[in-house]
ROTIZA-476579 format. One record per atom (N, C-alpha, C, O): residue number from 1; residue in three letters; y, x, z; atom name. Coordinates in nm, 3 decimals. Layout:
BEGIN
- NUM / ala / Y / X / Z / CA
...
***
This chain:
BEGIN
- 1 / met / 1.259 / 1.600 / 1.433 / N
- 1 / met / 1.306 / 1.618 / 1.569 / CA
- 1 / met / 1.278 / 1.759 / 1.620 / C
- 1 / met / 1.299 / 1.787 / 1.738 / O
- 2 / asn / 1.232 / 1.847 / 1.534 / N
- 2 / asn / 1.205 / 1.983 / 1.577 / CA
- 2 / asn / 1.330 / 2.051 / 1.632 / C
- 2 / asn / 1.321 / 2.128 / 1.728 / O
- 3 / arg / 1.446 / 2.024 / 1.572 / N
- 3 / arg / 1.570 / 2.084 / 1.621 / CA
- 3 / arg / 1.597 / 2.045 / 1.765 / C
- 3 / arg / 1.644 / 2.127 / 1.844 / O
- 4 / leu / 1.569 / 1.924 / 1.798 / N
- 4 / leu / 1.592 / 1.873 / 1.933 / CA
- 4 / leu / 1.509 / 1.952 / 2.033 / C
- 4 / leu / 1.561 / 1.999 / 2.135 / O
- 5 / lys / 1.381 / 1.966 / 2.006 / N
- 5 / lys / 1.291 / 2.038 / 2.096 / CA
- 5 / lys / 1.327 / 2.185 / 2.101 / C
- 5 / lys / 1.332 / 2.244 / 2.209 / O
- 6 / glu / 1.352 / 2.246 / 1.986 / N
- 6 / glu / 1.386 / 2.388 / 1.981 / CA
- 6 / glu / 1.513 / 2.418 / 2.061 / C
- 6 / glu / 1.518 / 2.516 / 2.136 / O
- 7 / leu / 1.613 / 2.333 / 2.047 / N
- 7 / leu / 1.738 / 2.354 / 2.118 / CA
- 7 / leu / 1.719 / 2.334 / 2.268 / C
- 7 / leu / 1.777 / 2.407 / 2.348 / O
- 8 / arg / 1.641 / 2.235 / 2.306 / N
- 8 / arg / 1.613 / 2.211 / 2.448 / CA
- 8 / arg / 1.545 / 2.332 / 2.510 / C
- 8 / arg / 1.583 / 2.376 / 2.618 / O
- 9 / ile / 1.446 / 2.386 / 2.441 / N
- 9 / ile / 1.374 / 2.503 / 2.492 / CA
- 9 / ile / 1.466 / 2.625 / 2.494 / C
- 9 / ile / 1.463 / 2.704 / 2.588 / O
- 10 / glu / 1.546 / 2.640 / 2.390 / N
- 10 / glu / 1.641 / 2.751 / 2.384 / CA
- 10 / glu / 1.737 / 2.749 / 2.502 / C
- 10 / glu / 1.775 / 2.855 / 2.554 / O
- 11 / arg / 1.775 / 2.629 / 2.546 / N
- 11 / arg / 1.867 / 2.615 / 2.659 / CA
- 11 / arg / 1.794 / 2.631 / 2.793 / C
- 11 / arg / 1.858 / 2.639 / 2.898 / O
- 12 / gly / 1.660 / 2.634 / 2.789 / N
- 12 / gly / 1.581 / 2.648 / 2.912 / CA
- 12 / gly / 1.563 / 2.518 / 2.987 / C
- 12 / gly / 1.537 / 2.518 / 3.107 / O
- 13 / tyr / 1.576 / 2.406 / 2.916 / N
- 13 / tyr / 1.565 / 2.274 / 2.980 / CA
- 13 / tyr / 1.425 / 2.216 / 2.961 / C
- 13 / tyr / 1.361 / 2.236 / 2.857 / O
- 14 / thr / 1.379 / 2.145 / 3.062 / N
- 14 / thr / 1.257 / 2.065 / 3.051 / CA
- 14 / thr / 1.296 / 1.924 / 3.010 / C
- 14 / thr / 1.414 / 1.890 / 3.008 / O
- 15 / gln / 1.198 / 1.844 / 2.978 / N
- 15 / gln / 1.226 / 1.704 / 2.947 / CA
- 15 / gln / 1.279 / 1.631 / 3.071 / C
- 15 / gln / 1.360 / 1.539 / 3.059 / O
- 16 / ile / 1.234 / 1.671 / 3.186 / N
- 16 / ile / 1.285 / 1.612 / 3.310 / CA
- 16 / ile / 1.432 / 1.646 / 3.328 / C
- 16 / ile / 1.511 / 1.560 / 3.368 / O
- 17 / lys / 1.470 / 1.769 / 3.298 / N
- 17 / lys / 1.611 / 1.810 / 3.306 / CA
- 17 / lys / 1.694 / 1.726 / 3.209 / C
- 17 / lys / 1.806 / 1.685 / 3.242 / O
- 18 / met / 1.640 / 1.701 / 3.089 / N
- 18 / met / 1.711 / 1.619 / 2.992 / CA
- 18 / met / 1.726 / 1.476 / 3.044 / C
- 18 / met / 1.828 / 1.412 / 3.020 / O
- 19 / gln / 1.625 / 1.427 / 3.114 / N
- 19 / gln / 1.635 / 1.294 / 3.174 / CA
- 19 / gln / 1.751 / 1.291 / 3.273 / C
- 19 / gln / 1.829 / 1.195 / 3.275 / O
- 20 / ile / 1.762 / 1.394 / 3.354 / N
- 20 / ile / 1.869 / 1.400 / 3.452 / CA
- 20 / ile / 2.005 / 1.408 / 3.384 / C
- 20 / ile / 2.100 / 1.341 / 3.426 / O
- 21 / leu / 2.015 / 1.488 / 3.278 / N
- 21 / leu / 2.143 / 1.509 / 3.210 / CA
- 21 / leu / 2.187 / 1.389 / 3.125 / C
- 21 / leu / 2.306 / 1.364 / 3.111 / O
- 22 / thr / 2.090 / 1.316 / 3.069 / N
- 22 / thr / 2.124 / 1.210 / 2.974 / CA
- 22 / thr / 2.100 / 1.069 / 3.027 / C
- 22 / thr / 2.159 / 0.973 / 2.977 / O
- 23 / gly / 2.015 / 1.055 / 3.127 / N
- 23 / gly / 1.981 / 0.922 / 3.175 / CA
- 23 / gly / 1.874 / 0.855 / 3.089 / C
- 23 / gly / 1.842 / 0.738 / 3.110 / O
- 24 / ile / 1.818 / 0.928 / 2.993 / N
- 24 / ile / 1.711 / 0.876 / 2.908 / CA
- 24 / ile / 1.579 / 0.906 / 2.977 / C
- 24 / ile / 1.552 / 1.022 / 3.012 / O
- 25 / asp / 1.496 / 0.805 / 2.997 / N
- 25 / asp / 1.368 / 0.822 / 3.063 / CA
- 25 / asp / 1.287 / 0.933 / 2.994 / C
- 25 / asp / 1.288 / 0.943 / 2.872 / O
- 26 / gln / 1.218 / 1.014 / 3.073 / N
- 26 / gln / 1.144 / 1.128 / 3.019 / CA
- 26 / gln / 1.043 / 1.086 / 2.913 / C
- 26 / gln / 1.029 / 1.155 / 2.812 / O
- 27 / ser / 0.972 / 0.976 / 2.934 / N
- 27 / ser / 0.873 / 0.934 / 2.835 / CA
- 27 / ser / 0.941 / 0.890 / 2.705 / C
- 27 / ser / 0.890 / 0.916 / 2.596 / O
- 28 / asp / 1.055 / 0.826 / 2.715 / N
- 28 / asp / 1.132 / 0.789 / 2.595 / CA
- 28 / asp / 1.186 / 0.914 / 2.527 / C
- 28 / asp / 1.184 / 0.923 / 2.404 / O
- 29 / tyr / 1.233 / 1.009 / 2.605 / N
- 29 / tyr / 1.284 / 1.132 / 2.548 / CA
- 29 / tyr / 1.173 / 1.207 / 2.474 / C
- 29 / tyr / 1.196 / 1.262 / 2.366 / O
- 30 / ser / 1.055 / 1.209 / 2.531 / N
- 30 / ser / 0.940 / 1.273 / 2.467 / CA
- 30 / ser / 0.910 / 1.208 / 2.332 / C
- 30 / ser / 0.882 / 1.278 / 2.234 / O
- 31 / lys / 0.917 / 1.077 / 2.327 / N
- 31 / lys / 0.894 / 1.005 / 2.201 / CA
- 31 / lys / 1.003 / 1.036 / 2.098 / C
- 31 / lys / 0.975 / 1.042 / 1.978 / O
- 32 / ile / 1.124 / 1.054 / 2.143 / N
- 32 / ile / 1.234 / 1.091 / 2.053 / CA
- 32 / ile / 1.206 / 1.229 / 1.995 / C
- 32 / ile / 1.223 / 1.251 / 1.874 / O
- 33 / glu / 1.165 / 1.323 / 2.080 / N
- 33 / glu / 1.135 / 1.459 / 2.033 / CA
- 33 / glu / 1.022 / 1.463 / 1.932 / C
- 33 / glu / 1.027 / 1.542 / 1.837 / O
- 34 / thr / 0.923 / 1.380 / 1.950 / N
- 34 / thr / 0.808 / 1.383 / 1.860 / CA
- 34 / thr / 0.825 / 1.290 / 1.739 / C
- 34 / thr / 0.737 / 1.283 / 1.653 / O
- 35 / gly / 0.937 / 1.221 / 1.733 / N
- 35 / gly / 0.963 / 1.134 / 1.619 / CA
- 35 / gly / 0.895 / 0.998 / 1.626 / C
- 35 / gly / 0.893 / 0.925 / 1.527 / O
- 36 / lys / 0.841 / 0.965 / 1.742 / N
- 36 / lys / 0.776 / 0.835 / 1.760 / CA
- 36 / lys / 0.876 / 0.725 / 1.793 / C
- 36 / lys / 0.843 / 0.606 / 1.794 / O
- 37 / arg / 0.999 / 0.767 / 1.821 / N
- 37 / arg / 1.105 / 0.672 / 1.854 / CA
- 37 / arg / 1.237 / 0.732 / 1.809 / C
- 37 / arg / 1.256 / 0.854 / 1.815 / O
- 38 / tyr / 1.328 / 0.647 / 1.765 / N
- 38 / tyr / 1.461 / 0.693 / 1.725 / CA
- 38 / tyr / 1.557 / 0.671 / 1.840 / C
- 38 / tyr / 1.541 / 0.578 / 1.919 / O
- 39 / tyr / 1.657 / 0.756 / 1.849 / N
- 39 / tyr / 1.757 / 0.736 / 1.954 / CA
- 39 / tyr / 1.872 / 0.654 / 1.901 / C
- 39 / tyr / 1.899 / 0.649 / 1.781 / O
- 40 / thr / 1.939 / 0.589 / 1.994 / N
- 40 / thr / 2.057 / 0.510 / 1.960 / CA
- 40 / thr / 2.175 / 0.605 / 1.944 / C
- 40 / thr / 2.167 / 0.723 / 1.981 / O
- 41 / phe / 2.283 / 0.554 / 1.891 / N
- 41 / phe / 2.405 / 0.634 / 1.878 / CA
- 41 / phe / 2.448 / 0.687 / 2.014 / C
- 41 / phe / 2.483 / 0.804 / 2.027 / O
- 42 / glu / 2.446 / 0.601 / 2.114 / N
- 42 / glu / 2.489 / 0.640 / 2.248 / CA
- 42 / glu / 2.399 / 0.748 / 2.306 / C
- 42 / glu / 2.447 / 0.841 / 2.370 / O
- 43 / gln / 2.267 / 0.736 / 2.282 / N
- 43 / gln / 2.175 / 0.837 / 2.329 / CA
- 43 / gln / 2.198 / 0.970 / 2.257 / C
- 43 / gln / 2.188 / 1.076 / 2.319 / O
- 44 / cys / 2.228 / 0.964 / 2.128 / N
- 44 / cys / 2.255 / 1.085 / 2.051 / CA
- 44 / cys / 2.377 / 1.157 / 2.106 / C
- 44 / cys / 2.378 / 1.279 / 2.117 / O
- 45 / val / 2.479 / 1.082 / 2.141 / N
- 45 / val / 2.600 / 1.142 / 2.199 / CA
- 45 / val / 2.564 / 1.214 / 2.329 / C
- 45 / val / 2.606 / 1.327 / 2.351 / O
- 46 / lys / 2.488 / 1.148 / 2.415 / N
- 46 / lys / 2.449 / 1.207 / 2.543 / CA
- 46 / lys / 2.365 / 1.332 / 2.524 / C
- 46 / lys / 2.384 / 1.432 / 2.595 / O
- 47 / ile / 2.272 / 1.328 / 2.430 / N
- 47 / ile / 2.186 / 1.443 / 2.404 / CA
- 47 / ile / 2.267 / 1.560 / 2.349 / C
- 47 / ile / 2.249 / 1.674 / 2.392 / O
- 48 / ala / 2.356 / 1.532 / 2.256 / N
- 48 / ala / 2.440 / 1.637 / 2.198 / CA
- 48 / ala / 2.527 / 1.703 / 2.306 / C
- 48 / ala / 2.541 / 1.825 / 2.308 / O
- 49 / lys / 2.583 / 1.623 / 2.394 / N
- 49 / lys / 2.665 / 1.678 / 2.503 / CA
- 49 / lys / 2.580 / 1.761 / 2.598 / C
- 49 / lys / 2.621 / 1.870 / 2.639 / O
- 50 / ala / 2.461 / 1.712 / 2.633 / N
- 50 / ala / 2.373 / 1.783 / 2.726 / CA
- 50 / ala / 2.328 / 1.917 / 2.668 / C
- 50 / ala / 2.314 / 2.015 / 2.741 / O
- 51 / leu / 2.306 / 1.922 / 2.537 / N
- 51 / leu / 2.259 / 2.044 / 2.472 / CA
- 51 / leu / 2.373 / 2.128 / 2.416 / C
- 51 / leu / 2.350 / 2.232 / 2.353 / O
- 52 / asn / 2.496 / 2.085 / 2.439 / N
- 52 / asn / 2.615 / 2.156 / 2.393 / CA
- 52 / asn / 2.608 / 2.185 / 2.243 / C
- 52 / asn / 2.622 / 2.299 / 2.199 / O
- 53 / thr / 2.585 / 2.079 / 2.166 / N
- 53 / thr / 2.577 / 2.089 / 2.021 / CA
- 53 / thr / 2.645 / 1.968 / 1.960 / C
- 53 / thr / 2.703 / 1.885 / 2.030 / O
- 54 / ser / 2.639 / 1.959 / 1.828 / N
- 54 / ser / 2.698 / 1.843 / 1.761 / CA
- 54 / ser / 2.589 / 1.745 / 1.719 / C
- 54 / ser / 2.472 / 1.782 / 1.706 / O
- 55 / met / 2.627 / 1.622 / 1.700 / N
- 55 / met / 2.533 / 1.522 / 1.651 / CA
- 55 / met / 2.490 / 1.557 / 1.509 / C
- 55 / met / 2.377 / 1.528 / 1.470 / O
- 56 / asp / 2.578 / 1.618 / 1.432 / N
- 56 / asp / 2.544 / 1.659 / 1.296 / CA
- 56 / asp / 2.432 / 1.762 / 1.297 / C
- 56 / asp / 2.344 / 1.760 / 1.211 / O
- 57 / tyr / 2.434 / 1.853 / 1.395 / N
- 57 / tyr / 2.327 / 1.952 / 1.405 / CA
- 57 / tyr / 2.195 / 1.883 / 1.437 / C
- 57 / tyr / 2.092 / 1.915 / 1.377 / O
- 58 / leu / 2.197 / 1.789 / 1.530 / N
- 58 / leu / 2.075 / 1.717 / 1.565 / CA
- 58 / leu / 2.019 / 1.639 / 1.447 / C
- 58 / leu / 1.898 / 1.626 / 1.432 / O
- 59 / ala / 2.109 / 1.589 / 1.362 / N
- 59 / ala / 2.067 / 1.510 / 1.245 / CA
- 59 / ala / 2.028 / 1.597 / 1.126 / C
- 59 / ala / 1.980 / 1.546 / 1.025 / O
- 60 / gly / 2.049 / 1.727 / 1.137 / N
- 60 / gly / 2.015 / 1.816 / 1.028 / CA
- 60 / gly / 2.120 / 1.823 / 0.918 / C
- 60 / gly / 2.091 / 1.868 / 0.808 / O
- 61 / leu / 2.241 / 1.778 / 0.948 / N
- 61 / leu / 2.348 / 1.779 / 0.848 / CA
- 61 / leu / 2.423 / 1.912 / 0.842 / C
- 61 / leu / 2.497 / 1.938 / 0.747 / O
- 62 / thr / 2.403 / 1.995 / 0.944 / N
- 62 / thr / 2.465 / 2.127 / 0.947 / CA
- 62 / thr / 2.370 / 2.223 / 1.019 / C
- 62 / thr / 2.285 / 2.181 / 1.097 / O
- 63 / asp / 2.386 / 2.350 / 0.991 / N
- 63 / asp / 2.307 / 2.451 / 1.061 / CA
- 63 / asp / 2.387 / 2.516 / 1.174 / C
- 63 / asp / 2.337 / 2.605 / 1.243 / O
- 64 / glu / 2.510 / 2.471 / 1.193 / N
- 64 / glu / 2.597 / 2.523 / 1.298 / CA
- 64 / glu / 2.565 / 2.453 / 1.430 / C
- 64 / glu / 2.583 / 2.332 / 1.443 / O
- 65 / lys / 2.516 / 2.530 / 1.528 / N
- 65 / lys / 2.477 / 2.472 / 1.657 / CA
- 65 / lys / 2.596 / 2.440 / 1.747 / C
- 65 / lys / 2.586 / 2.353 / 1.834 / O
- 66 / lys / 2.707 / 2.509 / 1.727 / N
- 66 / lys / 2.822 / 2.490 / 1.816 / CA
- 66 / lys / 2.876 / 2.348 / 1.804 / C
- 66 / lys / 2.881 / 2.291 / 1.695 / O
- 67 / pro / 2.916 / 2.291 / 1.918 / N
- 67 / pro / 2.976 / 2.157 / 1.912 / CA
- 67 / pro / 3.115 / 2.165 / 1.849 / C
- 67 / pro / 3.178 / 2.272 / 1.846 / O
- 68 / tyr / 3.162 / 2.053 / 1.801 / N
- 68 / tyr / 3.298 / 2.048 / 1.747 / CA
- 68 / tyr / 3.397 / 2.062 / 1.861 / C
- 68 / tyr / 3.368 / 2.020 / 1.973 / O
- 69 / pro / 3.513 / 2.121 / 1.834 / N
- 69 / pro / 3.615 / 2.130 / 1.941 / CA
- 69 / pro / 3.660 / 1.990 / 1.981 / C
- 69 / pro / 3.671 / 1.899 / 1.899 / O
- 70 / lys / 3.685 / 1.975 / 2.109 / N
- 70 / lys / 3.732 / 1.845 / 2.159 / CA
- 70 / lys / 3.877 / 1.825 / 2.114 / C
- 70 / lys / 3.958 / 1.917 / 2.118 / O
- 71 / ser / 3.905 / 1.703 / 2.072 / N
- 71 / ser / 4.041 / 1.674 / 2.030 / CA
- 71 / ser / 4.127 / 1.646 / 2.153 / C
- 71 / ser / 4.080 / 1.590 / 2.252 / O
- 72 / arg / 4.251 / 1.684 / 2.144 / N
- 72 / arg / 4.345 / 1.661 / 2.254 / CA
- 72 / arg / 4.447 / 1.559 / 2.209 / C
- 72 / arg / 4.515 / 1.578 / 2.108 / O
- 73 / lys / 4.456 / 1.453 / 2.283 / N
- 73 / lys / 4.546 / 1.345 / 2.247 / CA
- 73 / lys / 4.665 / 1.341 / 2.337 / C
- 73 / lys / 4.752 / 1.256 / 2.320 / O
***
């Protein structure tokens, strides 16, 4: 979960700010950052959107921080 914390700090966000942006309780968010708790798919989506990154980056599947382009239907 180091990427999660590093990206949050890089963006200048506190855990409280992440709570506001994602709706995830600050204590739960802290546990996610430290690896004491896993996030759900829905929480991962919210975190990725709040940090303007991709879920793949959060999962360590890519080193590209930029989010994927939104598809237009």
